N, C-alpha and C positions, 0 to 999 in steps of 0.2 A: 435711187434706195441706197440706204447705207448698208455695208457688207458686215457679215458677224463670224465668217470664217477664222479670223485670227484668232479668236477665242480659245478655241477648238486645238487651234495647230501651235498654239505656246502652251498648252499644258504639258505638264513633267510627265515621263513614261513614269509608271506606278509600276516598282518591280515586284510579286508577290515572294514574300521570303519564303522557301522552300522550310518544310517542317524537320526542327533537328531534333529528331530520335532522343537521339545520347543525350544531348542538353535537358530534355524534357525527364527520361529517367534517370538523369542524376540530381534532380528537382525533387524527383517524388523520393529516390532514396534518402537527401538528407530530411525530407519532412519526417521520412521512416525515422531515420537515427534521432532526432531533434524527441519524437515522441518517445522511445525505447529510453534516453537519457532521462527524459520526466518521468519516464514510468520508476526507473532505477531510483530517480531521487526521493521519489514520492514515498516508493517502497521503505528505502533508508529511514525516511522521518517516522513515518506510519508509527511504523515498530520501534520508535525511539522515544516518542512523546506522547503522554496520554492524551495531551488537547488534540494532537492529529491522529490519533486513535480511534476518537471519540468522534471526530468530523469522517472520517472513514465510515466507522459504522454506521453511520445513520445515515451514507450517502447511500450503501450498498444496502440498507432496509428498503431505500427507497427507490432503488433501481432492478432490486429482484434479483434476476439470474444474469444481469450483467456482469461479465468477465473481470474479474480483479483487476488488469491491467487498464479496463477503460472503464472502470470505476474511480481509479485512481488519477487516472486522466480527466475525469469530469472535476472530480474534489480541487484540482490544478486549475481548471481554468474558468468552472460556472459554480461554483460553491453551495449557490442556494440552488440547483435544478433540485427537481422535482419528478419528472419525467421527459425523457430525452429520443427523440424519436428524428430521422432526417428529412429531409426535404418533399421526396416524393411520398411517404410515410404519413406526413402531416397533411398533404396534398388528398389521402384516402380516405384521412380521420374528416375530411371537410375541413380541414383550416391552412391557415396561410402565415410563411414566413414571415413578420415583419419588416419593413425595407428600412437596409441598412443593419440588420442583425449578421454578425459575422459568424456565431455558431463555433460547437466545441469540435475540437480535431481528435477524433479518437481511432482503432483499427480495425478493420473490418478482413475474416480470413480471407485467402483467395487462392484456393488450390494448394498443395503439395510440391514439393521438391527435392529431389533425392540430393544428400550431402556427397564430399568427396569419400567421407567413411561406410557409404552405403545408408545409414540411417535417412529417415524421412525428416522433411523438415516441412513448416507452415509456411506458404507467403500470404502479408499483409499488407491490404492496402491503407491509404489515408482517408476514412471519412468525414462529411463536414456535418453533425446532428445539433439539432436545438432543441430547449428546455422549451416545455409549454411556455412558459412567460413571456416567450421569444415570437406567440406567435398569436393569431387571430384567427375567429370564424365561429363553426359550429360548438358550441356549448359540450364539453369533455364533460365525461361523467367519473366523479370524485370516488376515491375508494373510502370506503366508511367503515369501522374499525367496529369489529362483532363485541356482543355482551360478556364479557369476562368468563362466566358460565359457558355460553358458545365457544369461545376461544379454548377453552380447559374439552371441552368434549371434542372439538375437532385435532386436536394435538394427541388425546388418547386413543384415537379410533382407527384402525388398522394400523397400529404400530406396528414396526421391526421385531420387537422385542416384547415381551411381557411384562405390565406395569401394576403393581399391588400394591395393596397398604401393609403396614409393616408397621409393629410396635417397637421396634429396634432402633428406628430412625427419628430423629429428633425433630421438632419445630422449626430450629435454626438450622437445621440443614435442608430439612424439604424433601430432599428425596435424593437417591444414590444410587447407582449401577452397580450389580455386581456380576463381575465376568467370570467368577467361579459357576452363579447361576443363570447367565445371560437374559437377567430381569431388572428393572429400575424398580426399586421399591420406596414407597413414597409414605410419609408420615400423615398421622392423621391430624385433621384441623387447622391445617396450613391456609392462609390469607389469598386468594384467590390472585393478584398479582405477582406474591411469591410464589406460589406452585407452579404459575405458567412459566416463572423464571428457572425455578429449582428442576422442572420436568424437563424444560428443554437444554441447557446444560447436562443432565444426564442422558438425555435421548442423542446427546451431540457426542458425548462421550462413549456411549454405546455404539456408534456411528463410526468415528476418528480412532478411538482407541489413545485417543491425546489426553494430557495433561490439565489440569483445571482452566490454566489461564487462555489456550486455544478454544476448550469449551464454554467458558463466560463469554468472550468475543464471538461466537455463535449466536449462544443462548439470547444478548444481547441484540442481532439482528433479527431474530424471532422475535424478540417483545416488542423493540421499533416498530416492525412491520405492521404489529397490529395494537398497536396503542397500548403496551405495558409499559411499563415504566422500565428503564434500563437499568444496570448497577456496572457503571463504570468504574474502571481501576484505577486508582491514584498512583500507582507506579509498573514499571512494566519490569517482566523479570530478567536478571543481566542477562540469562542463559538465550533469550530470544533477544534484546536489545543490543548485544555482539554478533549476532548473525552479520553475514554479506547481503548486500541487495536482494541478490537473488534468492538465496536462503530466504528471506523474510516475505519474496513474495510467494515461495514456494507456503510457507506456513497460513501466509492470507489467503492463499487457494485452499488452504484444509481445512478453516474456516468457514471460508464460500460454502464449499461442499455441504460440510456438516448443516450448515444453514437452510441451505437450498431443499435439502434434503426435510427439513421440518415442513418449509415455506410450500412446499408444494403438495404436500399431504395434507397439511392446514388447510390449503386453498382446494384442494380436492375433493374435502372434507365438509368446508363451508358451503361449497359450490353445492354438493349433492343434499346439504342440510334446506337451501333456498329451495332448489327443486321441490322437494317434498314437501315444502311449504305450502309452495302456489297448487299442488296436485291435491292437498286434503279438502275434504268439502266444508262448504263452509256451515257452522253450526247453528 
């Protein structure tokens, strides 16, 4: 009988490589730094080029409350994205990531740390997310835009400042926030889409106290979110374009916060409207 013992005796020893925690940590630091550098690059570009700004505003409108940093990262890596989630979240939604899809790298907060000067900072991990176009499975519910009358009702319900009709505001302006009266005054007879933009702009002004360019950007995000035509700028003010990249990101954060205040309230009011319609008796 032939002996096969030598097959096992001749196998080379396979030594398990110990886990190099320091090398792993260095790799993670390099990944984070690459994303930080990309965020700075995109911040600089977004508030220097009107076309890049339009791309950012569209993405922020699609991604909703996603942070400015991660929105910029998605614009840079997956500019056609419409809805992003990580692998586990897609699984919970009944969808799987297609084979071969690499995803988009974003940052996820992971606790705080104390800086040498005693102030607190936030730790970030690199996370991979995938657009819905990179997945398959259970049909996803698509967002539908409300009729403009419904959108106008939603944006003017439970507002943080009074909204009143005024004979002194021209139709070309549409609406105007008075800091003295803490009131948004609205012109009569303004077309629906124009009115939604003007209201968004002035509610953003009431929220942020910023100048028109910042408020226009916030209004465009709100408009794009609900299918209202945006009014893109054809130039970026010199005082904005000349800012450092971190200052530009701060400006974009102000835009996002003002837009989110509007979007969160409109979404709440639209949801309440749908619930009320479902509960109304059939006539």
